[in-house]
N, C-alpha and C positions, 0 to 999 in steps of 0.2 A: 364296421367293431370287427374287431381282431379277438378270437378268442383266446383266452391267457391259460396258459398250460397250467397245472393243476400245482407243480412247485415249483417255488418262489427260485430262481438260482442268480444269484446276485453278480457273479461274474461275468458271464453274458452280457448283461444288460448293461451292466458301466461303464466294458470297453467299446460298444458299440455307440452308448447315446453319446459319452464325450469326443469320440471322435466328430460322430455328427454334429455336437456343437460346435467345436473348434473349424473344420474345414468349412461348416457356413458362415461362420465370424461371427458367430452370436456371444462370443465374451467383449466383442470391441464394440466402441460407443459409436453409437451409427443417430443418434436421436440431436439434430443441431439445435431445434425449435427448443428441447426438453431442455430443465435445470440442470447444470453439471452438477454429478457427485463424484468426488474422487476419493481413494481407498491408496495408499502406498503399502506394498511389502514388507516387512522386515526383509532385506537381500539377504539370504543364507550364504555361507560360503560354498566357492566354488567345488570346495572338495567334500563336500557335503554329504548325508544322507538324514532321508527323515526318520528324524528320533519322535518321540510322546509330546513332547513341549512342542516342535513342526505342527503336528497334528491339532494340538488345543489350538494354537497361535492360527494357524490359516481356515482352522472351521468356522472360528468366530466372526474371520475376515472377509468368509464364503458366503455366509451368513447375511454379514449384511449387506452385501456386496448384489446377491440374489434378491434381496429383497426391495433394496434401491431402484434395481432392474424393474424390479415388477410393480412397481410403484410408479414406472412410467419414468424414471430420471433416466442421464444421458448417461451411465455410469461407467468412470474405468477404475478397473484396480491393478495397477500400475506392480508389472514385475519384474526380478533381474536377479542378479546374484553378484553378490561380493568376489573381489579377487584374491582376500583372504591374503593377504602377503607371508605370514610367518609359515601357514597352513600347508599353503600351497609350495613354498619352494621347498618345506619339507619334503613333501609327497615326492617331489623331480629328485630332489639331493637323494632319497631314499632307493630311489631307479636307478640313479648313477650307481650310488654304491653297490646293489645288485651287481652291476658291470663291472667291478673295480675299479669305477671313476671316482671322481670326487667334482666339486664345481670348480673348485680353481684352476682343475685343468685345462678352462675354457676362459674366452673371453667374457666378460659382461655380457656380451650381445648376443655369445652364442648359446648363452646359458637362458636367456630371456628368451629368444628363440625356442629353445625347446621346454620352455615353460609354455608358450604359446602353442607349442604344437601337440603338449600334455592334454592343454584348455580342449581343442577341438576335437582331440580322439575321445577325451575319458572324464571330462572334467566337465558338473552341472547335470548326474546323474539323478541328485535332487529334482530340477524340474520335473521330469518324469514320474518321479513317485509325489509330486502335487499332483499331479495331473490324474492317477489313480486314487487321490482324496479327493477328487473333484472340484478341486478349483480354479474356478471361473476367472482365471486373469488373460490381461491382455494382451497374448503369447503374440500377436504379431509388431508388439511394441518393446520385446522384452531386450531389458538393457545390461547392460555392464559396467561393473565402475571402473574397468580397464579400457574401456570402449571410446573413439576416438574425439565423438561430441562430449563426454562425464568428464577425460580427461581436460580436456577445454574449459570447462568450468572447476573441477580442482586448481589448476595452473593461475587462472583470473583470479580464484579467489585468496590463494598463497601469495602472489604476489600483492592484492588490494592490500592485505592485511599488514602484509610488510611494509607498505609505501604508507599507511595510515598509523604507523608506528604500534600496531596490535600483533605482531608477531617478531619474532625478535632470535638470535642467538644467545645461550646463556649457558653457564657450567654450576649446576646445578647437580644434584645426586638422582638417579635415575635408580627403576628395576630393572637389575644385568642378570641376563639370563645367560652364564658360561657355553652353555651346552650350544643354544643357539647364535650366539656372538651378537646378540645387541639387547637394546633395549626393550623392554615388554609394559603394557600397561596392567594397573593395578588385576581389571578383570580376569586376565591372564596369567597369577598370582595363585595359589591354591595354599592355605595354610593347614600343616596337619602339624600333628603332636608328634614328637618326637624324643625318645628318651636321652639325653644328655646330660652335660654336667655345670658344675656352677664350681667355680676356682676363686682360692682367695686371695691376695698378694699383697706382700708391704713395696708400695714405694718410696726408697728413701728419702728424705728434706735434704736438697742441696746444700743448705747452709751446715748438715751435720745433727740436728738437734731432734731429729726421730724420724720417724715415718708415717706414713699414712695409710690403711689399709681400703684395695678399692678389690670388689668380685667381679666378674665376668661369666659370662656361657662361649667367649670367643677368645679367648688369649691370645691367639695370633693375631692379633689385630692391634696390640699392643706396640707392635713395629712402630703402626702410626700415630700413637696416642701424639694429643697436642694439646692438652688441657686434662685438671681433673676438678669435678666440681659439686659443689657440696651446698646445703642448701641454706640461704641467708641468714634464715632464724637458728640455726642448728650453733647451739653455744659450744656442743666440743671443738669446731674447727675457727671457730671467730677470729682467732691468731692467727689461724695459718693462712686465711685468704689473703692473695699477691704474692706469696712467699711462691718458691719451685721446687720441683721435684727433681729428679736424676733418673731418668728411665733405666732401669735395669736391661740390658741387650745392647742400648741404640746408644746410652748415654746424653738421649737427649732432656736437654733441661726444660721443663715444662710447665705452664705458670698453675696454683690452684683459684680457683673463681670462685664467686657465688653464684647460684644459679638454682631458680625455686622447680626445677626440673629432679633436682636431686632430691629422693626421699631420706627425711630422716629415718624412719621405721625399716626401708628397703635394707638390710646387709649392715654393712658398717656406715652408712649413708654418704659417701663418699663414691663419687662417680667416675671413673676414665672416660674421657670424651675421644672420641674417634671422628672426627665431622668427616671423612673423607669415604667414612664406611657404616654408617648407620645416619639413618632420617631426623631421630632424634638430637643425636648428637651434633647435626649438621647446621639443626636452628641455635643450638646451645654453641656451638663456633661461632655464629655471627656476631648471635649477643656480646661474645667476648671478644670480638674485634678482627676476626680473623675473616678474610675475603676468601671468595671461594678459588679465586687461583693460588691462594697461599695454603691452601688446605693440603696437606698429605694425602698420596695416594701410594698403595702397596700392593695394589692386584693388577694383572693384564688381563685384557679381553678374557681368557682362559681362565682367569682367577688364580695365577701363579703369581705369587713372590717379585717383585720387582723392586728394583734402588727407589726410594724415595728422592724427595730434590736434593732432599740437606747431603745425601748421600749415606747415612748414619747405620744404615741394615748390612750387618756384617755381611761379607759374602757365602757363608755357609748357610744363610738363607736364601738367597735369591736362587728363583726357578722350582721353590716347592710349592706342590699345592696347598691348599688349606687347611686339610685334613692332616701332610706332613706337616708344616709349617706349624699346626695348632702344638703337635705330640713333640717337637722341637722346642718351642719357647714353653710350654711345659715343664721340658728337662731340664732346659738350661734356667729359669725361675728357680727349679727345686735343686740345683747344686749348688749355684750362688746365694742359697738360703734365703730366697724372699718369696716361698711357696709356703703358704698357713694350711697346714693338713686340715682336712672335717673330720671331727671324733664323733663317730654315731654312739648310737644310744647304748651301744653295749660297752663303750671306751674304746674301739680301736680305730687308729688314725687311717686315714686316706687320703689320696691326693685330691678327690675332689668330694664337692656332698652331688648326690644322683639328685637332676633335675626331669622335667617332664618343659619341655622347650614350645612352643607355638613357631615353626619355619617353615621360611617361604621356600616353594616351589615355584617351577616354571611348571604349566598343566601339559603343557604339549612335552618340554626335553627330559622333566623330571628331574631336572638338576635345581642342587639348590640355590635360591637366587639370591644376589649380592647387591647391596647397598655400595652407588660406584659414580666416583663424580667423574661426568665427563660436560664435553660441550655439547649441547642438543639445539635443536631448535624450540622453543615454545609460543604460547599463544596466552595469549593475554584474558584469560577466561574471566577474571574479575570483572573485568570492563564489558566483558560480549554479556555475561551473566547477570546484568542488572535489569536491562528491560524484559528479560525473560523473565526472571522474577519477578518483576510489576506485571509482566501477561497473565499469570496464574494469579496473582493478588487481587487484581481488578477483574477478576474474570474473564477475561479475554478467549482465554483457553482455559475448558472446564475438565478438572481432572476429575476422574472416574477410577474405584472408589476415591471424596475425599478425601478418607484416612492419609493415602499417599501425600499431600499435598504438606504437613510439617517435614516430613524428611526431606521432601525436593528443598524445601526453605533452609529446611539443614543445613544440607550439601552446598546449594549453590550459593548462600552466605559467605561461607566459610570453604569455598574453593581454591584449589593452587592452580597454579600455570601448569595448563596444560603442555605436555611432550608431546609432539607431534609430527618427531623423527625417528629413522626406524635403522639398524643397519644390514639392511638385506639387500638384494640384488633386485626381487622381483616386486615391482607395485611403482609409485607416482615418484618418478626421482626428482629430489628437490631442487624447483628452478632458481639455483644457485651459484654462481659461479667465483672466484678467490682467483686475487691477484697481489702484487705488490702492492703495497702503499707506497706512494710517496713521502709521505709522511715519514717514514721510518726510513732512519738512518743506514741503520744492516737487517739484514733479516735472521731469525737465530728459531731452527727449525727442530722443534724437540719432535720426540717418536714416544707416545703415553700407549701401550696396551695395543700397538697395532692400529690407533688411529693417529695420524700425523696431524700435528696444530700449528700454525704460522704467528707468531705474535707479530702485528704492523698489519694486517690483511686488508686488502680491500675487497669487499664482498658487493658483487653486482647481482641483482634479483630478476628475473624478467620471465617472458612467460615464453620466450623461444630463441636460439643461437643470433638471429640474424639482432634481436633487441639489444642483447646482451652486449655485441660486439658494438653498438651505437654507442652504447653505454662507455664501454671501456674506451672507445677512441674518443668520445668526447672527457673521459678521465684524465687519459694519459698525452692527449694529442692528438691530431689529425696527421700528421707525420710518422705516427706510431705503428708499426707493424702490428699488431694485435692475433695474435692464433690462438686457436683451444686445443690446449694437449689432450691428449687421449683419456690421460688421468690424474689425479692430483699427485701421485710418486713422479710421474715422468713427469710433471710440472715443476713441482721441487729440484729434481734433479737440474733441470735444465736453468734454472734461476739460481742455482746454489756452484753450479761449476761455470756459471756464467756462460755459456753456450750457448745464452742468446745475448747478437747482437745489440750496442747503445739504444737504435731509435726502435727496437723489439721488444718487445711482452708476452708471455706465455700463461694462461688462466685458465682455470680449471672447474669443472663442476663437482657439485659438493657429491658423494659417493654413495649417501644417506636416500633413504626412498620415505616417502609419508607414510603415516598409521593410518591403517585403511578406517578405522574410526572417522577421520577426517574426510576422507573420502564421501563416507556412508552417511555423514551428518549434511549432505547436498541434497541428498536422495529427494526430498518432496520438489525440488523445482531444478535441480540437474538432469534429471529424468525425462522433462520432459521439455528440452530443448536449450533453457538457461544457459548462455546470456544470451542467444541468439534468439529472434522470433520464434515463438513455438507454444504449444497449446497451456505453459506454465502461465499465460496473461489471461489463459479466462477458469483455470483449474487452481491456480491459485487464488488464500493457502485450500489446503485438503479439506473434509468435511469430519477426516476422523482419524485416528494412529492407533493399532491394536498392537501391545505391544507387552512383555514380559518385567515384573515388574525391575524384575534381577538387570535388566540394561537401561533402565530410566535413567541415569547421569552418562551411561558412555553413548548412549544414541539420541536416546528422545531429547535430553535437556542441551543437548549439543547441536542435535537441529533447530531447537529453538532459537539457541544463540547466533547460528549462521544465518540462517531463514530470516529475524528481525533485524540483522544486520546490513543483510544484504535485498533481501526482498522488503523489507520496510514493513512487513507484515508477518503474524506467527502461521508458521508451517502448517498447523493444525488446528481446527477448532475445539478439538473435543479428543483425550488422550486419554484411553481404555487400559488399565495394567489388570493384567488377572495374573494369577497364583502360578505356582508349578503343579508339574502331575507328579506325586510321591508313590511310591509303592504301595501294597494294599496295607502295611501296621504302619503306613505315614511316613517313614524312613526315606528320606531323600535319596533318587536311582542312582547310582555310578553302578560302571563298568566294573570295578575292584568288588565293590559289594554283589554284582551277581542278580541284580534285581530291579536290572531293565529290560522292556517291554517294547518289542517290535510290532510299530503301529502296520506293518506294511503284512505281518504274520497276521495280525489281526483282521484286518480287510481282507486277506484270503481266507480266512476262518467265517466271518461275518457278516462280509461285506463293509464296505466304505458307508453307506447308508446308516447302520449300525453305530459306528466307532463316532463316526459325526453326532449323532444324537445323543450317546453318550459324552461326549465331549460337551455337546452344550447344557445335556440334564442334571449336570457338575458341575458346570462353572457358576459360582455366587460368587458375588461382590466380594471379595478381602478374603477369601477362604481356597485353600491349595484345593487340590485334588487327587484324592485317592483313589489308585487303580485298582480298579472293580473287573476282572474278565468276566464274573456272572452277569452285571448287569448289560454290557454287549451283549451277551448273548440273552438277555433280555428282549434288549431293544431288534434286534434279528429276532426275533419272535413278534413283536409288533410291528414290523414290516410283513412277517407271515400274516398275521391277523389281518392289517388293510389289504395284501393281496386274494386273501381268501374272500374277505368282504366285497370286493371289486367282482371276483367272479360270480356267487351268489347274484350280486344286482346284474351281470350279463345276462346270466342262466336267466334272468325273472325280465327280460325286456327293459332295464333300465341301463342308460347308456349318458352317453356325452348331451349335455346339457347345450340348449341354441340358444343361451341367452342370460346374461349377466346380471340383471335383475333377479330375484325370488320369484318364482311360478305364484299364481293364486292359489291360496290353500281355503278349504270350509274345515276338513279334518284336522280335530285336533292335536291329532300325533302330527300332524302336517307341521300345524301352525309352533307345536312347539318345536320342532326341532329346527327349523326355519329362524326362529328367537334363540335356540343355542347356539346355533353358525354365529349369528349376529354378535352376541354374548363374545364368542370366543375370538372373533375378529378383533372388536375395542380390547378384549383382555393380551391379544397377542402385541397389537398397535401400542396400549401403553408400556408394554414388557419391553419392546424392541426400543422405544422411545427410552427407557428407564437404562439403557443395556445390561436390564436382568435377563439374560441367556439362558437361565434355570425357569424363572418362571415362563415364560415363551413356550420353553419347549413342554414343561407340566401343562399348557395351557392346554396346548393343540396333543399332547397323549392322551387327554383326560376324555377329551371330546371324543375323538377318534375311537379310545378302547371301549370306554365306558357307554356315552351317548349314543354314539352310530352303532357301533357295534355289536353290543351288548344290549342294547333297547331298543333303538330306534328302527335296526333289521329286526328283530324279533318281534316287535308290536306290527308291525305292518307285515308280516307274512300271511295272515288271514286274508289281508287286503287284495292282495296281487293275484291269490288263488279267484279272486271273483272278476265279474264282468262287468264295465261302467265309469261313470264317471269318476269314484272313488277311488278304484284303480288305475286310471289313466292319471288323474291327480299325482298319485304316489309316485309313480314312476318318475313324472315331471320332476319333483321335490325331491327325490334320492338320488335322481342323476345332478340337481342343480347343488344338493349337498354335495355331493361326492366330488363335483369337482372344485367346489371352495376349499374341501380337506385337501385335494393334490397342491392348488395354489398355498393356503396358509405351511403346508410341510412343504413346499419345495424347498426354499432353503435352508433347511433341513436335513433334510433325505432326496435329494432332485434325482437320485437315478431311479428308484421304483416309481417316483412321483409321474417323473418324464414320461417311462415306461406304460404304467396306466393310462395316462392322459391320453397319447395316441391309442392304445386298445380298446379303450370306452367307445370310441366314435371319429370320425373325419374333424378335421380340425382345420382352420385360414392358419394356424400359427404356433409354434411350439410352446407350451410350457413354460420352459426358461425368461420367455418373452409375452406372456401372457398381464392381464389384469389383476392386482392387487386386490382383493375384497373390501368393498363399502361400507362400514360400518355405522347401516342406515336400521337410527333407532327406528324408526315407520315400522320394520318390519317386526318387532316384539313384540308379544300376543302374552300377556299379564293371565289373562284365565286360562288360555288355552296351557300356559306353563305351568302352573300349580294344580291342574289337574292333571296331567301326565308326570310332576312331580311327585303326587299324590300316591298314583298307582306305583310308580318306581318305589319309591319306601314300603308301601302297602306290602307290596311283591318281597325285596328285600326283608321285611320283619317275615313274614312267613315263611320263607327261605330258611332265613336263620334261626326259627324255631325249629323248622323241622328237623336241620342239619345237631342242631344239639342233644335234642331228642332221639336221634338215630331213625326216624321215621323213614323207609324208605323211599327211596326218589321214584320209583312208578307208583305208590299208593296216592289213593284219590280220597281225599277228607270231606268232610261237611264242614262248613264255616257257617256260624249263625253270630249277627250283628247286634249291639246293646246300644241304646243312646245315640245313634247314627241321628243328626242334624240333614235338612232337608238336602242339602247339598251334597251330602255324601252319599245318600240315597239317589240321588239321582247321577252322580259319577259312577255308584256300585251299577246302573241300570244300563249305563253309557260303554264302560268298562267291564260286564260281567263275561263275556267270551276271554278277555284278555287274561282274567287275572283267574281264569279257570285255564288256561293253556300255560301259564308263566309261573301258576304257585301251586297248580292243580289241588285248586279245592271248588267246590261246586257251593253256590249261596242256598241257605235254608232260609226258610223264612220264619219257620217252628222256633220257640223257647229251646235253648240247649242242655240237652239231656243232663241227669244228676252222674259224678263219677270223675274219673280226671281229665284233666283240658288243656291245652295251652291255650293261655289268653295271650291277645297284642293288643296293645294301646295306642293308636293311631289317631292323634288331637282328640277328638272328643267322641268318639267312639269306639268298642272295644269288641275285638272281632275271636267269638270262642270257637275252639277246634276239639271238639270231641277225641281224646285218644282211645278209650273203649275200642276192642276188636285190631285197633289200627298198632298198638306194639304192648308188650308187658308191662305192664306200669310199675310191679313191684320190680322186676329186674331194673330196670331204668331209674326207677329212685335209688335202688341199691349201687347202681353202676356211677351216677351223677354222686353219691355220698363218698364213693370211695375215691374217685376222683379229685372230685373238691379235699379231699383229705390230704391227698399225694400234691397236691398244685400247693397250697399255704404251706404244705408243709419244707418244700424247695424255695417259696418264697420269703419266711419268715428266716433261714439258714442264708439265705443271700441279702437280706436284712441285718444281720447280726454278724456278717462280716463285713459290712457297708460301715459298721458303727463302730467298727474299730478304727482305731487311728491308726495302729503299725501295717494295716492293709494297705487303707488309704492313702497312707503317705511315702510306706516303701513301693508299694507293688506298680510296674508299669503301669504310665497312665491308659494304654490301652486295654487293659488289665482292670482297671477301675472300670474303665467305661462301660468295658462288655457288663461287668459284674450289673450295674446299674439299670441297664437296659434289658435283663434279664429279668434282673427282678420287678422290672417296670412290667414286662410282658407274662410274668406269674400271676401277679398282683393283679392285671385284667384277665387274664385265664379262671382266675378264682371267682372274680365276680361275676364274668358269665354266665359260669355253672353253677354259682349259688342262682343267680337269676332263672335259670333254665330248669332248676329240682323247684325252684318256686311256682314255676308256668304250672306243674304237674297236681297244682293244689292240694 
């Protein structure tokens, strides 16, 4: 037994024990005869740092991983990081910019080498931070989404989906980030409210019969308008449908079409349609008969105006930014008499109506996102989604909380094609090569916004250059000299300049890379060696996935689609979706608001165990977590209480138990604590099986703090001071219970429990690989439990009464018992010494004297504590009367405020909630004080 220091210092033990666990391979699965249990960690970005959401997500995962390990399962928690295409490329480009360099100063290969160098030197800092949190991950098998084995899986999936007709190239609108020069996913779009304007224009009918009024928040896009839409039931425009208008500025004639997208109640009811620059307009354009290849594009990759394919944009607009083009279009429309001024409430005219506009921004670049018509690679998500929908509907994947199923079905049943290409250099380069088509007589190259497309191209999709050359030879002929050009542009130049001989062809690889969600969707099986032989054959499907609800569609659903398609089975049997960690006032955390919390700072201040326990105790299914540093501090106090309890045990000869089974016990207090321990194991087992992290944390907290520390250790103090069988039994029981506490608490607070486990005695193994307690019902003892519970209730009632009446803590009081049953009398005889010590009362056989007294009713008996000579009764009655009046006044004032509809409807929700809580508190306090006054008689 190692004597524990007086003070619990988390920092020293955390570093020491984590190093010990990792160096001794205790996180690695090494139980070949045990049932496999697998959990994959959502791979954080290689550029990332631990934030409070990571702390929650990984704490919950670690609780399950450590619990499975303690249950004897061959547990593996898969760990790795995502290459984070956009974020990582931005980091490296910023470093180059600081040195007055830019990406295009280097070849693609040279830049990618610089990214790899950054990754080796600075990337993955978050993995060290996960260690500080105590995450028991299988670091020996850490994966990276760009490592060789994982990349092999990514390429195979792409090629197989292409060959199966489930992955294709198409021209569609994407979220285009002009700052980054790439398409981005919906997840990377941040919508903000921006103060903008609403302009009204006249579009003249081509036949000269009048005009139609349209309104827009983006006047510049009229340079690429292709139609005006009106609702088919809008009688104002029935005669106009089928006519054309002649656009001012460009002179383009465009049709008026009927489409339900137009809202007759909004503005004039007529809507300008720019299918190349608006997602809704794109769908209207398709319904109107425009093919995507015919839709006009007026912007380049940097969101500057370029000429449309019909050549109708005046030269004065070419090269303007969106902002400058907007000003120029409004000025031209006003000069031409096509602008309809807005008249405000005072009768004054303005060019536009002020309007708050929901505007999409790139979350990394900060640039306004442009819906942009480009050629991209898409996955047929609708086809892949069908088995994933059925997997949840049939219960093959259990979603917890179940309430998320409705959201899941709604999104999956309306899923759109998944754009998987990104215009970056860092990432999995798309394994597609292009060459001239033998079916095309001539090659017409157009350059669109910096992206070259070549109608009549032949595409070859293969996992490597060897296979693509084989395909090309087969296509062009065995005697053709097929070579791979260094880039798309060089390949185009050679073909156009006829620099290739008649029997030679140049092909080039697609410049784009794959969306990182495409590769991370393979995480549950690609991390374990697929498609080669590997662990996936024994460990797929995984047992569970823990995820934030915010990536349900971007990652969870895509893993289900890819897993079912390539593995023939779901990737995980259960999906647990936790909420967000919010600021103390319930607001969403953000750097711009300055309300984020650094989990590493909390670990520095309170220890990892305290932060972990806070996360678990606050994780209630279907609810977000409000950050409360005071509660983290409270759980640090909880750890200190356990530490001090262990020190008390040490000083009284209580150490490590030699048995897993509970010791034989005769004393009621020992039989009681054994039963309480077993009931706590049962509660934990049920809570963890149902993924009720808050319920599990509360069960072990209440048992340790209240039952073990506050009551059991107090109740056994007199026994420990004696010699004989009772003391020996008590030491054995106390040591066994403390061992069970350390095992049960270990998944939540791994560091302090491992430290105490070893400090209490020599152990044949570390706590991390100990055995989870058995909830053996044979250890339950109803009679002992009833007696000790009765004692605890009696002591608690007497203590409360003493406190309410300001009885000095040191004062001893007589207690007279009336109407006691035989069982109560026997209990009083057995527990007389405990009652005297804990409640500071002495049993008196006689009748209670007349005068003021406290009366405590418990079950059938009444316990009378005379107050004469103990306190000043008149002064106490006056104090209580005054306190009751003040409390009732506050209670009634709060009630009146809550009855006021103006307060309830207009005040902030948190203010109303606080008022209700305060009212309930004051009402309860008034009742308690009134009861205390009544007790005085």
